[in-house]
C-alpha positions in Angstrom: -0.8 -30.6 -41.8 0.1 -29.3 -45.4 -2.1 -32.5 -46.8 -5.0 -31.6 -44.7 -5.3 -27.7 -46.0 -4.5 -28.8 -49.6 -7.6 -31.0 -49.5 -9.5 -28.2 -47.8 -8.6 -26.1 -50.5 -9.0 -28.4 -53.6 -12.6 -28.8 -52.3 -13.1 -25.3 -51.6 -13.8 -25.8 -48.1 -12.7 -22.7 -46.2 -13.4 -23.9 -42.7 -13.8 -27.4 -41.2 -14.6 -29.2 -38.0 -11.9 -31.9 -37.1 -12.0 -35.1 -35.3 -8.9 -37.2 -34.4 -7.9 -40.5 -31.7 -4.9 -41.0 -30.0 -1.5 -39.4 -31.5 -3.9 -37.3 -34.3 -4.5 -35.0 -31.3 -1.0 -33.4 -32.1 -2.5 -32.5 -35.4 -5.4 -30.9 -34.0 -3.3 -29.0 -31.6 -1.3 -27.8 -34.4 -4.1 -26.7 -36.7 -6.0 -24.8 -34.0 -3.0 -22.9 -33.0 -1.1 -22.2 -36.5 -4.2 -22.3 -38.7 -7.7 -21.4 -36.6 -9.2 -19.4 -38.9 -9.4 -23.1 -41.1 -11.3 -24.5 -37.9 -14.6 -24.9 -36.8 -14.5 -27.2 -34.0 -12.2 -29.9 -32.8 -12.8 -33.2 -31.4 -10.4 -35.2 -29.4 -10.8 -38.8 -29.2 -9.0 -40.0 -26.4 -6.5 -37.5 -27.8 -6.6 -34.3 -25.8 -2.7 -34.6 -24.2 0.3 -32.6 -24.4 2.1 -35.6 -26.5 5.9 -34.0 -25.8 5.1 -34.2 -21.9 3.5 -37.9 -22.6 6.8 -38.9 -24.1 9.0 -37.3 -21.6 7.4 -38.6 -18.8 9.0 -40.6 -16.4 6.4 -43.4 -17.0 7.3 -43.6 -20.8 11.0 -43.4 -20.3 11.1 -46.3 -18.0 9.1 -48.4 -20.0 6.1 -49.1 -17.6 3.7 -47.9 -20.3 4.5 -51.3 -22.3 1.5 -53.6 -22.0 1.0 -57.2 -22.2 -0.1 -58.9 -25.1 -2.8 -61.3 -25.2 -1.6 -65.2 -25.7 -1.4 -66.9 -29.0 -4.6 -68.6 -29.0 -4.5 -72.5 -30.0 -6.7 -71.8 -33.4 -4.2 -69.0 -34.6 -4.0 -69.7 -37.9 -1.9 -66.5 -39.1 -5.0 -65.8 -41.3 -5.8 -61.8 -41.7 -9.0 -62.7 -40.0 -6.6 -63.8 -36.9 -4.8 -60.8 -36.8 -8.1 -58.9 -37.0 -9.3 -60.8 -34.5 -6.3 -60.2 -32.3 -6.4 -56.3 -32.7 -10.3 -56.3 -31.3 -9.0 -58.2 -28.5 -6.6 -55.3 -27.9 -8.3 -52.2 -28.9 -12.1 -52.8 -29.3 -14.8 -54.6 -31.4 -15.0 -53.6 -35.2 -11.2 -52.6 -35.4 -11.0 -52.0 -39.2 -9.2 -55.0 -41.4 -7.8 -52.3 -43.5 -5.7 -51.0 -40.5 -4.4 -54.6 -40.1 -3.6 -54.9 -43.6 -1.9 -51.4 -43.9 0.7 -52.6 -41.1 1.3 -56.0 -42.2 1.9 -58.1 -45.4 -0.3 -60.8 -46.4 -0.3 -63.3 -49.0 -2.7 -64.1 -51.7 -4.2 -66.5 -49.6 -4.7 -64.2 -46.7 -1.5 -65.6 -44.7 0.5 -63.3 -42.5 4.0 -63.0 -44.3 5.6 -59.9 -42.1 5.0 -56.5 -40.8 4.9 -53.4 -43.4 8.4 -51.8 -42.7 8.6 -48.4 -42.1 12.2 -47.0 -41.3 12.1 -45.4 -37.6 8.5 -45.3 -37.0 9.1 -44.7 -33.7 11.3 -41.6 -34.3 9.4 -40.2 -37.3 5.9 -40.2 -35.1 8.1 -38.4 -32.4 9.4 -35.6 -35.0 6.1 -35.3 -36.5 4.3 -34.0 -33.0 5.3 -30.4 -33.3 5.3 -28.6 -30.1 2.6 -25.8 -29.1 1.5 -24.0 -26.5 -2.1 -25.9 -25.8 -3.0 -22.4 -23.9 -3.5 -20.9 -27.8 -6.1 -23.4 -28.5 -9.2 -21.0 -28.5 -11.6 -23.0 -30.9 -14.5 -24.9 -29.8 -13.0 -28.4 -28.1 -14.8 -31.5 -27.2 -12.5 -34.1 -25.8 -13.6 -37.4 -25.2 -11.7 -39.3 -22.5 -11.5 -43.0 -21.9 -11.2 -44.2 -18.6 -10.8 -47.9 -18.0 -11.6 -47.9 -14.4 -10.0 -51.2 -13.4 -6.9 -53.3 -15.0 -9.4 -56.2 -16.1 -11.0 -53.6 -18.2 -8.1 -52.0 -19.7 -7.1 -55.7 -20.3 -10.1 -57.8 -21.3 -7.5 -61.1 -21.9 -6.8 -60.8 -18.2 -8.1 -64.1 -17.7 -5.6 -65.8 -20.4 -2.3 -63.8 -19.1 0.0 -65.9 -16.9 1.1 -64.5 -13.5 3.8 -62.5 -15.5 1.7 -60.9 -17.6 -0.8 -60.0 -15.1 1.9 -58.5 -13.0 3.1 -56.4 -16.4 -0.3 -55.7 -16.5 -0.9 -54.1 -13.0 2.2 -52.0 -13.4 1.0 -50.5 -17.2 -2.4 -49.6 -15.8 -1.1 -47.7 -13.1 1.7 -46.1 -14.6 -1.0 -45.4 -17.5 -3.3 -44.2 -14.8 -1.0 -42.2 -13.4 0.3 -40.2 -16.3 -3.1 -39.8 -18.3 -5.0 -38.3 -15.0 -1.7 -35.8 -15.2 -2.3 -34.9 -18.7 -5.8 -34.4 -18.7 -5.6 -31.9 -15.7 -3.0 -30.0 -17.9 -5.2 -30.1 -21.1 -8.2 -29.0 -19.1 -6.3 -26.3 -17.7 -4.6 -24.9 -20.9 -8.1 -25.1 -22.9 -10.9 -24.0 -20.3 -13.1 -23.7 -22.8 -12.8 -27.5 -23.9 -15.9 -29.3 -23.3 -14.7 -32.7 -21.4 -16.9 -35.8 -21.6 -15.6 -39.1 -19.7 -16.5 -42.5 -20.3 -16.2 -44.9 -17.5 -15.0 -48.2 -18.6 -13.7 -47.1 -21.9 -10.9 -47.8 -23.7 -8.0 -46.2 -25.7 -10.4 -47.1 -28.8 -13.0 -45.5 -27.2 -15.3 -45.3 -30.6 -14.7 -49.1 -30.7 -15.7 -49.8 -26.9 -18.7 -47.2 -26.5 -19.4 -46.1 -29.6 -23.1 -45.2 -28.9 -21.5 -42.9 -26.2 -18.8 -41.4 -28.6 -21.5 -40.7 -31.0 -23.5 -39.4 -28.8 -21.3 -36.8 -27.2 -19.9 -35.8 -31.2 -23.4 -34.9 -32.1 -24.4 -33.1 -29.0 -21.3 -30.9 -29.7 -21.1 -30.6 -33.3 -24.7 -30.5 -34.8 -26.0 -27.2 -32.8 -23.2 -25.3 -35.0 -24.4 -27.3 -38.4 -27.9 -25.7 -37.6 -26.6 -22.5 -37.0 
């Protein structure tokens, strides 16, 4: 969080609008509660959740949120391109190759070597999610939520899964749907001023699966403040 404030200060920016995806929502929570004078507006891209409640949920603790991965295709050659294609199948078209390179090591020929080692990544992420009272978020807020609507939409590689993989997918879809429905309701109750946009058929990387809808919602929300 100090990095964000340092960037603002270095650029002479007193107040800014912020957008975040997924776990980055915890950073928006913290900014809004502890540094509201620096926040113009917040945009949550499938990120407006209480992450401590998510981590402590029975669905997460039981492992039911774990999702099946698509099987390795016959054309796989362990190149950056195929790792990026894999990420696109899982998350959505346009997944940045730079992110693939950030979490995996490749040689000069672009062949996969190993994952980038980050000690205790999950523990460090969890520790970095500071607990905040969501009711203290009072700045203008946009919460965009992706609602897959079916297990086949959530897992577009459904047809490639075997029976065991489909069983895991069905269990994961049910657990994710139930948990996120509760967390959405909790956020909307705590932050009643939030503008909520639901994208039917969207997946977690909603700005990749439905870029037009995500951009439209953001422009509708952000531009009136910019034009004042």
